[in-house]
KEFIVO-428800 format. One record per residue (C-alpha): z, y, x. Coordinates in nm, 4 decimals, padded with zeros to 6 digits. Last residue first. Layout:
N
w Z, v Y, u X $
...
! end
This chain:
218
w 01.7514, v -09.8197, u -06.2091 $
w 01.3914, v -09.8132, u -06.0515 $
w 01.1790, v -09.5209, u -06.1711 $
w 01.3804, v -09.2085, u -06.0883 $
w 01.6168, v -09.4148, u -05.8641 $
w 01.3427, v -09.4617, u -05.6012 $
w 01.2998, v -09.0744, u -05.5565 $
w 00.9565, v -08.9461, u -05.6267 $
w 01.0620, v -08.7072, u -05.8885 $
w 01.3101, v -08.5478, u -05.6490 $
w 01.1585, v -08.2389, u -05.5181 $
w 00.8877, v -08.2066, u -05.7676 $
w 01.0579, v -07.9319, u -05.9789 $
w 00.9624, v -07.9207, u -06.3471 $
w 01.1249, v -07.6360, u -06.5377 $
w 00.8952, v -07.6828, u -06.8508 $
w 00.7606, v -07.3665, u -06.8647 $
w 00.7396, v -07.3037, u -06.4937 $
w 00.5398, v -07.6293, u -06.4469 $
w 00.3358, v -07.5100, u -06.7722 $
w 00.2507, v -07.1729, u -06.5976 $
w 00.1113, v -07.3387, u -06.2629 $
w -00.0735, v -07.5914, u -06.4677 $
w -00.2266, v -07.3340, u -06.6811 $
w -00.3270, v -07.1221, u -06.3839 $
w -00.4950, v -07.4160, u -06.2133 $
w -00.6706, v -07.5258, u -06.5319 $
w -00.8260, v -07.1838, u -06.5869 $
w -00.7938, v -07.0753, u -06.9680 $
w -00.9253, v -07.2359, u -07.2830 $
w -00.7600, v -07.5944, u -07.2010 $
w -00.9501, v -07.8872, u -07.3451 $
w -00.7998, v -08.1405, u -07.5690 $
w -00.9874, v -08.4657, u -07.6061 $
w -00.7003, v -08.6448, u -07.8103 $
w -00.4063, v -08.4080, u -07.9440 $
w -00.0755, v -08.5412, u -07.9061 $
w 00.0589, v -08.3139, u -07.6235 $
w -00.1492, v -08.0301, u -07.7515 $
w 00.1129, v -07.8434, u -07.9757 $
w 00.3596, v -07.8686, u -07.6797 $
w 00.1361, v -07.7107, u -07.4113 $
w -00.0085, v -07.9418, u -07.1737 $
w 00.0527, v -08.1023, u -06.8335 $
w -00.1552, v -08.3311, u -06.6252 $
w -00.2798, v -08.0873, u -06.3735 $
w 00.0929, v -07.9916, u -06.3228 $
w 00.2106, v -08.3178, u -06.2339 $
w 00.1633, v -08.3020, u -05.8382 $
w 00.3701, v -08.5523, u -05.6868 $
w 00.4873, v -08.7266, u -05.9895 $
w 00.1361, v -08.7751, u -06.1166 $
w 00.0356, v -08.9292, u -05.7644 $
w 00.3499, v -09.1610, u -05.7718 $
w 00.2826, v -09.2962, u -06.1176 $
w -00.0613, v -09.4080, u -06.0356 $
w 00.0325, v -09.5188, u -05.6865 $
w 00.3053, v -09.7676, u -05.8647 $
w 00.0386, v -09.9375, u -06.0494 $
w -00.0223, v -09.8658, u -06.4016 $
w -00.3435, v -10.0437, u -06.4200 $
w -00.5041, v -09.7674, u -06.5961 $
w -00.7193, v -09.7854, u -06.9484 $
w -00.5492, v -10.0652, u -07.1385 $
w -00.7463, v -10.1593, u -07.4415 $
w -00.7208, v -10.0430, u -07.7975 $
w -00.9451, v -10.1919, u -08.0704 $
w -01.2171, v -09.9598, u -08.2060 $
w -01.1294, v -09.7069, u -07.9314 $
w -01.2695, v -09.3569, u -07.9332 $
w -00.9366, v -09.1981, u -08.0534 $
w -00.7662, v -09.3982, u -07.8134 $
w -00.9012, v -09.1791, u -07.5536 $
w -00.6839, v -09.2651, u -07.2532 $
w -00.3365, v -09.4357, u -07.2810 $
w -00.1693, v -09.2627, u -06.9704 $
w -00.2828, v -08.9067, u -06.9712 $
w -00.4022, v -08.9235, u -07.3269 $
w -00.0468, v -08.9605, u -07.4595 $
w 00.0257, v -08.6068, u -07.3141 $
w 00.2791, v -08.5201, u -07.0491 $
w 00.4322, v -08.1660, u -07.1423 $
w 00.7904, v -08.2346, u -07.0659 $
w 00.8983, v -08.3395, u -07.4213 $
w 00.6158, v -08.5926, u -07.3956 $
w 00.7525, v -08.7394, u -07.0693 $
w 01.1141, v -08.7629, u -07.1519 $
w 01.0305, v -08.9073, u -07.4544 $
w 00.8310, v -09.1955, u -07.3379 $
w 01.1209, v -09.3086, u -07.0893 $
w 01.0043, v -09.5408, u -06.8239 $
w 01.2271, v -09.7604, u -06.5984 $
w 01.0266, v -10.0138, u -06.3997 $
w 01.2347, v -10.3390, u -06.2840 $
w 01.1328, v -10.4969, u -06.5930 $
w 00.7524, v -10.4945, u -06.5178 $
w 00.5678, v -10.2567, u -06.7358 $
w 00.3750, v -10.3520, u -07.0478 $
w 00.0711, v -10.1946, u -07.2110 $
w -00.1546, v -10.3801, u -07.4672 $
w 00.1301, v -10.5813, u -07.6445 $
w -00.0231, v -10.8198, u -07.8977 $
w 00.1086, v -10.7547, u -08.2374 $
w 00.2960, v -11.0428, u -08.4075 $
w 00.3248, v -10.8792, u -08.7616 $
w 00.6854, v -10.8706, u -08.8760 $
w 00.8269, v -11.1130, u -09.1475 $
w 00.9515, v -10.9958, u -09.4833 $
w 00.7554, v -11.2657, u -09.6394 $
w 00.5723, v -11.0408, u -09.9027 $
w 00.5203, v -10.7550, u -09.6430 $
w 00.4010, v -10.9832, u -09.3454 $
w 00.1606, v -11.1510, u -09.5845 $
w 00.0281, v -10.8389, u -09.7106 $
w -00.0306, v -10.7421, u -09.3257 $
w -00.1890, v -11.0706, u -09.2655 $
w -00.4309, v -11.0383, u -09.5526 $
w -00.5537, v -10.7063, u -09.4057 $
w -00.8745, v -10.8765, u -09.2929 $
w -00.9459, v -11.0030, u -09.6173 $
w -00.9654, v -10.6592, u -09.7827 $
w -00.8015, v -10.6904, u -10.1343 $
w -00.5723, v -10.3706, u -10.1395 $
w -00.8566, v -10.1587, u -09.9299 $
w -00.6392, v -09.8563, u -10.0427 $
w -00.3476, v -09.8314, u -10.2558 $
w -00.0948, v -10.0527, u -10.0963 $
w -00.2738, v -09.9932, u -09.8134 $
w -00.1648, v -09.6304, u -09.7454 $
w 00.2154, v -09.6830, u -09.7405 $
w 00.1378, v -10.0288, u -09.6454 $
w 00.0731, v -09.9788, u -09.3008 $
w 00.4017, v -09.7916, u -09.2612 $
w 00.5670, v -10.0876, u -09.4578 $
w 00.4578, v -10.3370, u -09.2023 $
w 00.6544, v -10.1610, u -08.9290 $
w 00.4877, v -09.9446, u -08.6723 $
w 00.5349, v -10.0589, u -08.2967 $
w 00.7701, v -09.8093, u -08.0862 $
w 00.7072, v -09.5288, u -07.8494 $
w 00.9866, v -09.6789, u -07.6466 $
w 01.2161, v -09.4835, u -07.4314 $
w 01.3635, v -09.2889, u -07.7315 $
w 01.3447, v -08.9756, u -07.9089 $
w 00.9940, v -08.8397, u -07.9114 $
w 00.8051, v -09.1529, u -07.8610 $
w 00.9993, v -09.3490, u -08.1478 $
w 00.7807, v -09.2391, u -08.4189 $
w 00.4722, v -09.4483, u -08.2951 $
w 00.3099, v -09.4799, u -08.6393 $
w 00.3182, v -09.1352, u -08.7542 $
w 00.3843, v -09.0115, u -08.4256 $
w 00.0429, v -09.0658, u -08.2841 $
w -00.1086, v -08.8458, u -08.5401 $
w -00.3635, v -08.9774, u -08.8329 $
w -00.6851, v -08.7653, u -08.8088 $
w -00.8903, v -08.9968, u -09.0317 $
w -01.1934, v -09.0500, u -08.8029 $
w -01.0303, v -09.0268, u -08.4660 $
w -00.6777, v -09.1312, u -08.5540 $
w -00.7414, v -09.3973, u -08.8205 $
w -01.0947, v -09.4996, u -08.7617 $
w -01.1041, v -09.4929, u -08.3619 $
w -00.7589, v -09.6371, u -08.3549 $
w -00.8927, v -09.9188, u -08.5392 $
w -00.6561, v -10.2145, u -08.6365 $
w -00.8261, v -10.5430, u -08.5961 $
w -00.5226, v -10.7491, u -08.7627 $
w -00.3610, v -11.0547, u -08.5617 $
w -00.4795, v -10.8748, u -08.2327 $
w -00.7110, v -11.0269, u -07.9747 $
w -00.6753, v -10.8097, u -07.6373 $
w -00.8858, v -10.5115, u -07.5812 $
w -01.0996, v -10.5120, u -07.2323 $
w -01.1014, v -10.2347, u -06.9931 $
w -00.7841, v -10.2782, u -06.8079 $
w -00.5997, v -10.6221, u -06.7476 $
w -00.4560, v -10.4827, u -06.4172 $
w -00.5707, v -10.8087, u -06.2156 $
w -00.8992, v -10.8948, u -06.3671 $
w -00.9785, v -10.4960, u -06.3921 $
w -01.0273, v -10.5098, u -06.0001 $
w -00.8097, v -10.3348, u -05.7560 $
w -00.6461, v -10.6458, u -05.6508 $
w -00.9764, v -10.8238, u -05.5920 $
w -01.0798, v -10.5678, u -05.3348 $
w -00.7474, v -10.5864, u -05.1579 $
w -00.7612, v -10.9715, u -05.1550 $
w -01.1228, v -10.9359, u -05.0271 $
w -01.0171, v -10.6439, u -04.7670 $
w -00.7164, v -10.8967, u -04.6463 $
w -00.9683, v -11.2086, u -04.6167 $
w -01.1916, v -10.9941, u -04.4120 $
w -00.9187, v -10.8702, u -04.1872 $
w -00.7455, v -11.2012, u -04.1346 $
w -01.0572, v -11.3982, u -04.0343 $
w -01.1706, v -11.1053, u -03.8155 $
w -00.8372, v -11.1174, u -03.6192 $
w -00.8603, v -11.4983, u -03.5998 $
w -01.2276, v -11.4744, u -03.4759 $
w -01.1099, v -11.2073, u -03.2039 $
w -00.8254, v -11.4501, u -03.0996 $
w -01.0601, v -11.7436, u -03.0849 $
w -01.3190, v -11.5637, u -02.8836 $
w -01.0708, v -11.4386, u -02.6344 $
w -00.9200, v -11.7981, u -02.6069 $
w -01.2616, v -11.9441, u -02.5431 $
w -01.3538, v -11.6863, u -02.2679 $
w -01.0020, v -11.7513, u -02.0869 $
w -01.0992, v -12.1141, u -02.1054 $
w -01.4001, v -12.0589, u -01.9445 $
w -01.2169, v -12.0778, u -01.5984 $
w -01.1102, v -12.4362, u -01.6492 $
w -00.7546, v -12.4694, u -01.7500 $
w -00.4725, v -12.6755, u -01.5589 $
w -00.5739, v -12.6010, u -01.2147 $
w -00.3911, v -12.8613, u -00.9543 $
w -00.1147, v -12.6968, u -00.7563 $
! end
């Protein structure tokens, strides 16, 4: 029976297989690396807003609490975006002619909401409840970062699945006492490990089922 392939065909086949494996591995690494970048998670860059509202000024300098504007955070799934009349509570008396606040004044006069650009948005298949988290000691800073230092708010975390899972597996280090949930830059006065254990017990948090699928996907 005549020989179909020459002896060097085996060597060529091995080279092609190795090349194919390396090609897939390299491109897999490149795509994985790209997926980790801020370009995919849209982190680290503040989106353009119709009004340049500064959390650094309002929260950091003036000390306005999170719940003054985001008053749904303790009672619903959504923290809420403040209506125009909340802004005008102060700005009907302060900076009344400032050009940058013209969209706010027009919104009130025309009874039309300001079209704020949402900074953080989870996929529709993810269930997240703000009230459950803040009532169980998870601070705003854990997810949103030091907004009191942000002239314009940007997204600090990409909120990929592993971010949530890591916290659900070991929530203790992220927890705070009730009085410190909304405080920016808060530091514990006792050993963090001891505090974490105390707060887990205080909030009656058990991790046995916190990573079950139904918790976040309903």
